[in-house]
TORPA-4810 file (N, C-alpha, C, O; in nm, 3 decimals):
<nodes>
NODE_1_0.085_-0.118_0.000_0.000_0.000_0.000_0.089_0.123_0.000_0.185_0.132_0.077_M
NODE_2_0.057_0.215_-0.085_0.136_0.338_-0.093_0.056_0.453_-0.034_-0.048_0.492_-0.086_R
NODE_3_0.108_0.506_0.075_0.045_0.622_0.135_0.121_0.751_0.100_0.111_0.850_0.172_F
NODE_4_0.196_0.748_-0.009_0.261_0.868_-0.057_0.191_0.920_-0.183_0.242_1.010_-0.250_D
NODE_5_0.076_0.864_-0.217_-0.006_0.909_-0.329_-0.121_0.993_-0.273_-0.172_0.962_-0.165_L
NODE_6_-0.161_1.095_-0.342_-0.249_1.197_-0.286_-0.376_1.142_-0.221_-0.399_1.170_-0.103_T
NODE_7_-0.458_1.067_-0.291_-0.583_1.019_-0.232_-0.553_0.931_-0.111_-0.617_0.945_-0.007_V
NODE_8_-0.457_0.841_-0.123_-0.421_0.751_-0.014_-0.367_0.829_0.105_-0.405_0.805_0.220_N
NODE_9_-0.275_0.923_0.077_-0.215_1.002_0.184_-0.320_1.086_0.256_-0.326_1.087_0.379_E
NODE_10_-0.404_1.156_0.180_-0.507_1.239_0.242_-0.602_1.154_0.326_-0.637_1.192_0.438_F
NODE_11_-0.643_1.038_0.273_-0.736_0.952_0.346_-0.673_0.903_0.476_-0.736_0.910_0.582_T
NODE_12_-0.552_0.854_0.468_-0.483_0.804_0.589_-0.468_0.916_0.691_-0.499_0.897_0.808_K
NODE_13_-0.419_1.031_0.647_-0.397_1.142_0.740_-0.527_1.188_0.806_-0.530_1.213_0.926_S
NODE_14_-0.631_1.199_0.728_-0.759_1.246_0.782_-0.823_1.140_0.872_-0.885_1.174_0.973_M
NODE_15_-0.810_1.014_0.836_-0.874_0.908_0.914_-0.794_0.874_1.040_-0.851_0.865_1.149_F
NODE_16_-0.663_0.854_1.025_-0.580_0.809_1.137_-0.533_0.926_1.223_-0.550_0.925_1.345_V
NODE_17_-0.473_1.026_1.159_-0.412_1.136_1.234_-0.512_1.246_1.271_-0.487_1.326_1.361_D
NODE_18_-0.626_1.247_1.201_-0.731_1.348_1.222_-0.682_1.488_1.189_-0.736_1.587_1.239_R
NODE_19_-0.578_1.495_1.104_-0.529_1.625_1.059_-0.462_1.608_0.923_-0.419_1.499_0.886_K
NODE_20_-0.453_1.719_0.852_-0.395_1.715_0.717_-0.341_1.853_0.683_-0.401_1.955_0.718_L
NODE_21_-0.228_1.855_0.615_-0.173_1.979_0.559_-0.182_1.964_0.408_-0.133_1.867_0.351_V
NODE_22_-0.245_2.064_0.342_-0.264_2.060_0.198_-0.190_2.177_0.135_-0.213_2.293_0.170_V
NODE_23_-0.101_2.146_0.043_-0.025_2.248_-0.028_-0.092_2.274_-0.162_-0.097_2.186_-0.247_Y
NODE_24_-0.143_2.395_-0.181_-0.205_2.431_-0.308_-0.334_2.357_-0.334_-0.342_2.274_-0.425_G
NODE_25_-0.436_2.386_-0.254_-0.564_2.312_-0.265_-0.637_2.334_-0.397_-0.730_2.261_-0.429_E
NODE_26_-0.596_2.435_-0.475_-0.664_2.466_-0.600_-0.613_2.386_-0.719_-0.669_2.394_-0.828_Q
NODE_27_-0.507_2.310_-0.701_-0.446_2.238_-0.812_-0.522_2.111_-0.848_-0.570_2.038_-0.761_F
NODE_28_-0.533_2.087_-0.978_-0.607_1.972_-1.032_-0.515_1.853_-1.056_-0.396_1.868_-1.086_W
NODE_29_-0.574_1.735_-1.043_-0.506_1.610_-1.077_-0.612_1.512_-1.130_-0.726_1.512_-1.084_R
NODE_30_-0.574_1.429_-1.228_-0.663_1.320_-1.270_-0.633_1.197_-1.184_-0.518_1.172_-1.149_P
NODE_31_-0.736_1.121_-1.152_-0.718_1.000_-1.070_-0.785_0.882_-1.138_-0.888_0.895_-1.204_Y
NODE_32_-0.723_0.765_-1.119_-0.781_0.640_-1.169_-0.746_0.531_-1.067_-0.634_0.526_-1.016_V
NODE_33_-0.841_0.447_-1.038_-0.819_0.336_-0.945_-0.726_0.234_-1.010_-0.734_0.211_-1.131_H
NODE_34_-0.640_0.174_-0.932_-0.544_0.077_-0.984_-0.616_-0.039_-1.054_-0.565_-0.094_-1.151_V
NODE_35_-0.733_-0.077_-1.005_-0.810_-0.183_-1.068_-0.847_-0.144_-1.212_-0.835_-0.225_-1.304_Y
NODE_36_-0.893_-0.021_-1.229_-0.930_0.025_-1.363_-0.807_0.045_-1.451_-0.816_0.025_-1.573_D
NODE_37_-0.695_0.082_-1.395_-0.572_0.094_-1.473_-0.533_-0.043_-1.529_-0.495_-0.056_-1.645_A
NODE_38_-0.542_-0.145_-1.444_-0.510_-0.282_-1.489_-0.608_-0.329_-1.596_-0.569_-0.393_-1.694_A
NODE_39_-0.736_-0.297_-1.578_-0.836_-0.334_-1.679_-0.807_-0.265_-1.812_-0.826_-0.324_-1.918_R
NODE_40_-0.760_-0.141_-1.806_-0.729_-0.068_-1.929_-0.614_-0.134_-2.004_-0.616_-0.144_-2.127_A
NODE_41_-0.514_-0.179_-1.931_-0.402_-0.250_-1.995_-0.454_-0.376_-2.064_-0.417_-0.404_-2.178_I
NODE_42_-0.538_-0.449_-1.995_-0.596_-0.569_-2.054_-0.679_-0.535_-2.178_-0.674_-0.606_-2.278_Q
NODE_43_-0.754_-0.426_-2.170_-0.837_-0.383_-2.283_-0.752_-0.353_-2.406_-0.785_-0.394_-2.517_T
NODE_44_-0.643_-0.280_-2.385_-0.554_-0.246_-2.497_-0.486_-0.370_-2.552_-0.475_-0.386_-2.674_V
NODE_45_-0.439_-0.458_-2.465_-0.368_-0.578_-2.510_-0.456_-0.675_-2.587_-0.407_-0.751_-2.671_L
NODE_46_-0.586_-0.673_-2.559_-0.676_-0.766_-2.627_-0.753_-0.701_-2.742_-0.831_-0.767_-2.810_T
NODE_47_-0.731_-0.572_-2.764_-0.799_-0.501_-2.873_-0.733_-0.536_-3.006_-0.615_-0.571_-3.010_A
NODE_48_-0.808_-0.527_-3.114_-0.748_-0.547_-3.246_-0.634_-0.446_-3.267_-0.648_-0.329_-3.233_P
NODE_49_-0.525_-0.491_-3.322_-0.407_-0.407_-3.340_-0.438_-0.277_-3.412_-0.382_-0.172_-3.380_A
NODE_50_-0.526_-0.283_-3.509_-0.560_-0.163_-3.585_-0.626_-0.054_-3.502_-0.620_0.064_-3.538_G
NODE_51_-0.688_-0.091_-3.392_-0.753_0.008_-3.306_-0.657_0.075_-3.209_-0.686_0.184_-3.159_K
NODE_52_-0.543_0.012_-3.182_-0.454_0.065_-3.079_-0.314_0.101_-3.128_-0.243_0.178_-3.063_V
NODE_53_-0.273_0.048_-3.240_-0.137_0.069_-3.291_-0.107_0.218_-3.307_-0.181_0.291_-3.372_A
NODE_54_0.002_0.261_-3.246_0.047_0.399_-3.259_-0.036_0.501_-3.184_-0.015_0.621_-3.202_G
NODE_55_-0.129_0.458_-3.100_-0.215_0.551_-3.028_-0.177_0.556_-2.880_-0.124_0.460_-2.823_K
NODE_56_-0.205_0.669_-2.821_-0.188_0.689_-2.678_-0.326_0.706_-2.618_-0.408_0.783_-2.668_V
NODE_57_-0.353_0.633_-2.510_-0.482_0.640_-2.444_-0.465_0.690_-2.301_-0.391_0.632_-2.222_F
NODE_58_-0.534_0.799_-2.268_-0.543_0.840_-2.128_-0.642_0.745_-2.062_-0.750_0.719_-2.116_N
NODE_59_-0.607_0.693_-1.945_-0.691_0.595_-1.877_-0.762_0.662_-1.759_-0.698_0.711_-1.666_V
NODE_60_-0.893_0.663_-1.766_-0.972_0.722_-1.659_-1.104_0.773_-1.712_-1.156_0.724_-1.812_G
NODE_61_-1.156_0.874_-1.643_-1.282_0.936_-1.682_-1.271_1.085_-1.652_-1.217_1.123_-1.548_D
NODE_62_-1.320_1.167_-1.740_-1.307_1.312_-1.724_-1.363_1.360_-1.592_-1.315_1.459_-1.536_T
NODE_63_-1.465_1.293_-1.540_-1.524_1.333_-1.412_-1.432_1.304_-1.293_-1.460_1.346_-1.181_S
NODE_64_-1.323_1.233_-1.317_-1.230_1.199_-1.210_-1.109_1.292_-1.202_-1.005_1.255_-1.148_E
NODE_65_-1.124_1.412_-1.256_-1.029_1.521_-1.235_-1.077_1.594_-1.109_-1.191_1.641_-1.105_N
NODE_66_-0.991_1.605_-1.009_-1.028_1.669_-0.884_-0.923_1.770_-0.841_-0.804_1.753_-0.868_Y
NODE_67_-0.969_1.875_-0.773_-0.877_1.964_-0.703_-0.847_1.899_-0.567_-0.927_1.819_-0.518_R
NODE_68_-0.736_1.934_-0.508_-0.703_1.879_-0.377_-0.813_1.914_-0.276_-0.846_1.833_-0.189_K
NODE_69_-0.869_2.033_-0.287_-0.979_2.074_-0.196_-1.100_1.982_-0.213_-1.170_1.954_-0.116_A
NODE_70_-1.126_1.935_-0.336_-1.237_1.842_-0.360_-1.214_1.711_-0.285_-1.306_1.654_-0.228_D
NODE_71_-1.088_1.663_-0.287_-1.056_1.539_-0.216_-1.080_1.554_-0.066_-1.133_1.463_-0.002_L
NODE_72_-1.042_1.668_-0.011_-1.065_1.693_0.132_-1.214_1.686_0.163_-1.253_1.629_0.265_V
NODE_73_-1.297_1.742_0.077_-1.443_1.737_0.097_-1.495_1.593_0.092_-1.574_1.552_0.178_E
NODE_74_-1.452_1.518_-0.008_-1.498_1.379_-0.024_-1.458_1.296_0.097_-1.541_1.224_0.153_I
NODE_75_-1.333_1.305_0.137_-1.284_1.226_0.250_-1.348_1.274_0.380_-1.387_1.193_0.464_I
NODE_76_-1.358_1.405_0.395_-1.419_1.461_0.516_-1.562_1.418_0.535_-1.607_1.400_0.648_G
NODE_77_-1.635_1.402_0.426_-1.774_1.357_0.435_-1.781_1.216_0.492_-1.881_1.179_0.554_A
NODE_78_-1.677_1.138_0.473_-1.674_1.000_0.524_-1.617_0.991_0.666_-1.666_0.913_0.747_R
NODE_79_-1.513_1.069_0.695_-1.444_1.054_0.823_-1.489_1.153_0.930_-1.458_1.134_1.048_V
NODE_80_-1.561_1.257_0.891_-1.605_1.356_0.989_-1.502_1.467_1.006_-1.404_1.473_0.932_G
NODE_81_-1.526_1.554_1.102_-1.440_1.671_1.119_-1.295_1.635_1.152_-1.267_1.549_1.236_P
NODE_82_-1.205_1.703_1.084_-1.061_1.691_1.110_-0.998_1.829_1.096_-1.060_1.921_1.042_V
NODE_83_-0.877_1.843_1.143_-0.804_1.968_1.129_-0.734_1.969_0.993_-0.652_1.881_0.964_S
NODE_84_-0.766_2.067_0.910_-0.703_2.079_0.779_-0.640_2.217_0.769_-0.707_2.319_0.785_V
NODE_85_-0.510_2.220_0.743_-0.437_2.345_0.723_-0.402_2.356_0.575_-0.343_2.265_0.517_D
NODE_86_-0.440_2.469_0.516_-0.409_2.493_0.375_-0.289_2.585_0.366_-0.285_2.691_0.429_Y
NODE_87_-0.190_2.543_0.287_-0.070_2.621_0.266_-0.075_2.674_0.124_-0.082_2.597_0.028_V
NODE_88_-0.072_2.805_0.111_-0.081_2.867_-0.021_0.042_2.832_-0.105_0.155_2.833_-0.058_S
NODE_89_0.014_2.801_-0.229_0.120_2.770_-0.325_0.078_2.830_-0.458_-0.034_2.807_-0.504_K
NODE_90_0.166_2.907_-0.519_0.129_2.981_-0.640_0.125_2.896_-0.765_0.042_2.919_-0.853_A
NODE_91_0.213_2.797_-0.775_0.214_2.716_-0.896_0.257_2.573_-0.866_0.323_2.545_-0.766_E
NODE_92_0.218_2.486_-0.955_0.253_2.345_-0.944_0.254_2.290_-1.087_0.152_2.294_-1.155_D
NODE_93_0.368_2.239_-1.134_0.375_2.189_-1.272_0.285_2.068_-1.296_0.261_2.030_-1.411_P
NODE_94_0.234_2.006_-1.190_0.146_1.890_-1.205_0.000_1.931_-1.200_-0.087_1.845_-1.182_R
NODE_95_-0.030_2.058_-1.215_-0.167_2.110_-1.213_-0.227_2.096_-1.352_-0.195_2.174_-1.442_D
NODE_96_-0.313_1.996_-1.370_-0.374_1.976_-1.502_-0.498_1.890_-1.492_-0.517_1.815_-1.397_Y
NODE_97_-0.583_1.904_-1.593_-0.700_1.818_-1.612_-0.676_1.736_-1.737_-0.607_1.780_-1.829_K
NODE_98_-0.732_1.616_-1.740_-0.712_1.526_-1.854_-0.846_1.486_-1.912_-0.943_1.465_-1.840_V
NODE_99_-0.849_1.475_-2.043_-0.968_1.425_-2.113_-0.945_1.278_-2.147_-0.833_1.236_-2.176_A
NODE_100_-1.052_1.199_-2.142_-1.041_1.055_-2.159_-1.132_1.002_-2.269_-1.163_0.883_-2.271_F
NODE_101_-1.176_1.087_-2.359_-1.273_1.046_-2.459_-1.220_0.939_-2.555_-1.296_0.852_-2.597_E
NODE_102_-1.092_0.944_-2.589_-1.039_0.851_-2.689_-1.056_0.705_-2.646_-1.103_0.623_-2.725_R
NODE_103_-1.021_0.672_-2.523_-1.030_0.532_-2.479_-1.175_0.486_-2.473_-1.206_0.370_-2.499_I
NODE_104_-1.264_0.578_-2.438_-1.407_0.544_-2.433_-1.461_0.525_-2.574_-1.529_0.426_-2.603_R
NODE_105_-1.430_0.620_-2.661_-1.482_0.617_-2.797_-1.419_0.504_-2.881_-1.491_0.432_-2.950_K
NODE_106_-1.288_0.489_-2.875_-1.220_0.391_-2.960_-1.231_0.247_-2.908_-1.237_0.153_-2.987_D
NODE_107_-1.232_0.231_-2.775_-1.227_0.096_-2.719_-1.348_0.061_-2.631_-1.358_-0.050_-2.580_L
NODE_108_-1.439_0.157_-2.615_-1.556_0.131_-2.532_-1.523_0.115_-2.384_-1.601_0.059_-2.309_G
NODE_109_-1.407_0.165_-2.343_-1.361_0.149_-2.206_-1.425_0.251_-2.113_-1.431_0.370_-2.144_Y
NODE_110_-1.472_0.203_-1.999_-1.527_0.290_-1.894_-1.473_0.242_-1.760_-1.457_0.122_-1.737_R
NODE_111_-1.447_0.337_-1.673_-1.399_0.299_-1.539_-1.513_0.238_-1.458_-1.631_0.258_-1.489_I
NODE_112_-1.478_0.164_-1.356_-1.577_0.101_-1.269_-1.570_0.154_-1.126_-1.661_0.133_-1.046_T
NODE_113_-1.461_0.224_-1.094_-1.442_0.275_-0.957_-1.405_0.423_-0.965_-1.331_0.466_-1.053_K
NODE_114_-1.458_0.498_-0.870_-1.433_0.642_-0.863_-1.358_0.674_-0.734_-1.345_0.588_-0.647_R
NODE_115_-1.310_0.795_-0.721_-1.235_0.835_-0.602_-1.308_0.801_-0.473_-1.247_0.744_-0.383_V
NODE_116_-1.437_0.832_-0.459_-1.504_0.795_-0.333_-1.501_0.645_-0.305_-1.497_0.605_-0.188_P
NODE_117_-1.503_0.562_-0.409_-1.491_0.417_-0.390_-1.355_0.381_-0.332_-1.345_0.299_-0.241_D
NODE_118_-1.251_0.441_-0.387_-1.116_0.416_-0.338_-1.098_0.464_-0.195_-1.034_0.396_-0.114_G
NODE_119_-1.154_0.579_-0.163_-1.148_0.631_-0.026_-1.211_0.531_0.070_-1.156_0.501_0.175_V
NODE_120_-1.327_0.480_0.032_-1.396_0.383_0.118_-1.313_0.256_0.135_-1.306_0.202_0.246_E
NODE_121_-1.249_0.208_0.029_-1.163_0.089_0.039_-1.047_0.113_0.135_-1.016_0.028_0.218_E
NODE_122_-0.984_0.229_0.125_-0.871_0.262_0.211_-0.915_0.268_0.357_-0.848_0.214_0.445_I
NODE_123_-1.027_0.332_0.383_-1.077_0.343_0.520_-1.109_0.205_0.577_-1.074_0.175_0.691_I
NODE_124_-1.176_0.121_0.498_-1.207_-0.015_0.546_-1.079_-0.092_0.579_-1.074_-0.165_0.678_R
NODE_125_-0.977_-0.075_0.495_-0.850_-0.143_0.519_-0.782_-0.090_0.645_-0.728_-0.167_0.724_T
NODE_126_-0.784_0.041_0.664_-0.726_0.099_0.785_-0.802_0.053_0.909_-0.740_0.022_1.011_L
NODE_127_-0.934_0.047_0.900_-1.016_0.001_1.013_-0.983_-0.143_1.050_-0.990_-0.181_1.167_E
NODE_128_-0.947_-0.223_0.951_-0.918_-0.365_0.975_-0.787_-0.385_1.049_-0.763_-0.493_1.104_S
NODE_129_-0.701_-0.283_1.052_-0.571_-0.296_1.115_-0.469_-0.366_1.028_-0.360_-0.399_1.075_G
NODE_130_-0.502_-0.390_0.902_-0.412_-0.462_0.811_-0.279_-0.389_0.794_-0.174_-0.453_0.782_K
NODE_131_-0.281_-0.257_0.792_-0.159_-0.180_0.773_-0.128_-0.107_0.903_-0.189_-0.005_0.936_Y
NODE_132_-0.030_-0.160_0.976_0.003_-0.099_1.103_0.148_-0.053_1.113_0.183_0.018_1.207_S
NODE_133_0.233_-0.092_1.018_0.372_-0.052_1.020_0.399_0.039_0.901_0.355_0.011_0.790_Q
NODE_134_0.471_0.147_0.924_0.509_0.233_0.814_0.657_0.218_0.785_0.738_0.208_0.877_Q
NODE_135_0.692_0.215_0.659_0.831_0.214_0.617_0.869_0.357_0.587_0.831_0.410_0.483_N
NODE_136_0.944_0.424_0.676_0.973_0.566_0.657_1.058_0.596_0.534_1.054_0.708_0.483_P
NODE_137_1.134_0.500_0.484_1.218_0.524_0.368_1.137_0.546_0.242_1.178_0.623_0.155_A
NODE_138_1.022_0.481_0.231_0.942_0.493_0.110_0.802_0.547_0.136_0.728_0.575_0.042_T
NODE_139_0.766_0.560_0.263_0.633_0.600_0.304_0.529_0.502_0.254_0.411_0.536_0.240_Y
NODE_140_0.573_0.383_0.226_0.482_0.274_0.196_0.450_0.203_0.327_0.522_0.218_0.425_N
NODE_141_0.344_0.127_0.328_0.304_0.058_0.450_0.314_-0.092_0.427_0.272_-0.143_0.324_V
NODE_142_0.370_-0.160_0.524_0.385_-0.305_0.519_0.268_-0.366_0.593_0.241_-0.329_0.707_V
NODE_143_0.196_-0.461_0.532_0.085_-0.524_0.603_0.133_-0.584_0.735_0.241_-0.642_0.743_P
NODE_144_0.051_-0.570_0.839_0.086_-0.621_0.972_0.111_-0.771_0.968_0.186_-0.824_1.050_A
NODE_145_0.048_-0.842_0.874_0.064_-0.987_0.866_0.198_-1.028_0.806_0.237_-1.145_0.815_S
NODE_146_0.270_-0.934_0.745_0.400_-0.965_0.685_0.507_-0.937_0.789_0.531_-0.822_0.826_V
NODE_147_0.572_-1.043_0.836_0.676_-1.025_0.937_0.814_-1.050_0.882_0.913_-1.001_0.937_T
NODE_148_0.824_-1.126_0.774_0.954_-1.149_0.713_0.933_-1.184_0.566_0.823_-1.220_0.523_S
NODE_149_1.040_-1.173_0.491_1.035_-1.204_0.349_1.143_-1.306_0.319_1.259_-1.289_0.356_F
NODE_150_1.104_-1.411_0.252_1.200_-1.512_0.209_1.186_-1.528_0.058_1.075_-1.530_0.005_R
NODE_151_1.299_-1.538_-0.009_1.299_-1.555_-0.154_1.218_-1.677_-0.197_1.152_-1.673_-0.300_K
NODE_152_1.224_-1.785_-0.119_1.152_-1.907_-0.156_1.001_-1.897_-0.131_0.928_-1.991_-0.162_D
NODE_153_0.955_-1.786_-0.075_0.812_-1.772_-0.050_0.738_-1.716_-0.170_0.616_-1.703_-0.167_S
NODE_154_0.812_-1.683_-0.275_0.748_-1.627_-0.395_0.677_-1.731_-0.475_0.618_-1.700_-0.579_L
</nodes>
């Protein structure tokens, strides 16, 4: 689990820590659930070559472009009141919205999960206690059930 990605980080901070610092709440980002990203890869790999050869497909849905402030609202509606501090930031090179019409029109692809669905999944996982250790080097979380790794366990 990666808690260094915006939706995941915001959800964890708001749910567990009951506080969040947001830098540049007005900046836009497109989001797609990892499940839908994997489905998109499968869709492209199984499509007729003539439909995909030489094309680039944005994976997602235009409605899944959110400002950071929008994410705070979505998560806050689920977790209740938390302390949120907004830090003004004038620019961010990652501030953009993405259109996804090509993948829908050319391949009939539609997402199945939206940001609120992902937020709910993260909260349920946090409630379960599955992720209790943080790896500070990567800000990834190791499942509590994983105590050691052996090469022969793969």
